[in-house]
C-alpha positions in Angstrom: 86.3 129.0 121.4 85.3 126.9 124.4 84.3 123.2 124.5 80.7 124.0 123.8 81.6 125.8 120.6 83.9 122.9 119.7 81.0 120.5 120.2 78.4 122.6 118.3 80.5 123.8 115.4 83.0 120.9 115.4 82.0 117.5 116.5 78.3 117.8 115.9 78.9 119.3 112.5 81.3 116.5 111.7 78.7 113.9 112.6 76.0 115.8 110.5 78.4 115.9 107.5 78.7 112.1 107.7 74.9 111.7 107.7 74.8 110.8 111.4 72.5 113.4 112.8 73.1 113.1 116.5 70.0 112.5 118.6 67.8 112.7 115.5 66.9 109.2 114.3 64.4 109.2 111.5 61.8 107.4 113.5 61.1 106.3 117.1 62.5 102.8 116.4 65.9 104.4 115.7 67.9 104.0 112.6 66.7 101.2 110.3 69.0 98.3 109.3 70.0 98.4 105.7 69.4 94.9 104.2 69.3 95.5 100.5 71.2 92.9 98.5 74.1 92.9 97.6 75.4 95.9 99.7 73.5 95.1 102.9 74.7 97.6 105.5 77.2 99.5 103.4 75.0 102.5 102.7 76.5 104.3 105.7 79.6 105.0 103.6 79.3 106.9 100.4 81.6 109.1 98.3 80.1 112.1 100.1 80.6 110.8 103.6 83.9 109.0 103.3 86.1 112.2 103.4 84.2 113.4 106.4 84.8 110.2 108.2 88.6 110.4 107.6 88.5 114.1 108.7 86.7 113.2 111.9 89.4 110.7 112.9 92.2 113.1 111.9 90.7 115.9 113.9 90.3 113.8 117.0 93.8 112.4 116.8 95.5 115.7 115.8 93.5 117.8 118.3 91.0 120.5 117.9 92.5 123.9 118.5 91.1 127.4 119.1 92.2 130.6 117.5 95.2 130.8 119.8 96.3 127.3 118.9 95.4 125.9 122.3 94.3 122.3 122.0 90.7 122.1 123.3 90.0 118.5 122.5 92.2 115.6 121.5 92.3 111.8 121.9 95.7 110.8 123.3 95.3 107.0 123.4 99.0 106.4 124.2 98.9 108.6 127.3 95.6 107.1 128.4 97.0 103.6 128.3 100.3 104.6 130.0 98.5 106.4 132.9 98.4 104.1 136.0 94.9 103.0 136.9 93.4 103.3 133.4 94.7 100.0 132.2 96.0 97.4 134.6 98.4 95.7 132.1 98.8 97.4 128.7 101.2 94.7 127.6 98.5 92.0 127.7 96.2 92.4 124.7 93.5 90.2 126.2 93.3 92.2 129.4 93.5 95.5 127.5 90.6 94.6 125.2 88.5 93.4 128.1 89.1 96.6 130.1 88.3 98.9 127.1 85.1 97.1 126.3 
């Protein structure tokens, strides 16, 4: 599998499973705000979508592998922060937050 396959059958499917159809808002104004009392904006998480949300995070951190166990996609936040030039001072939480935002 190549990265396009990982996107189409992996990441995009994971988003669809969570009810977040990528590039397909339900109207031209985008996704509506949920303002029903008392849950307000908590409709995005349901018993059906919660396991998929955990699985997405797990897949991104553990890495997505092809049939040959070659990692095609993984988030390695520790290496990103350690690499010179990405973060000027990883020991300073204020600077780190400002640079990542």
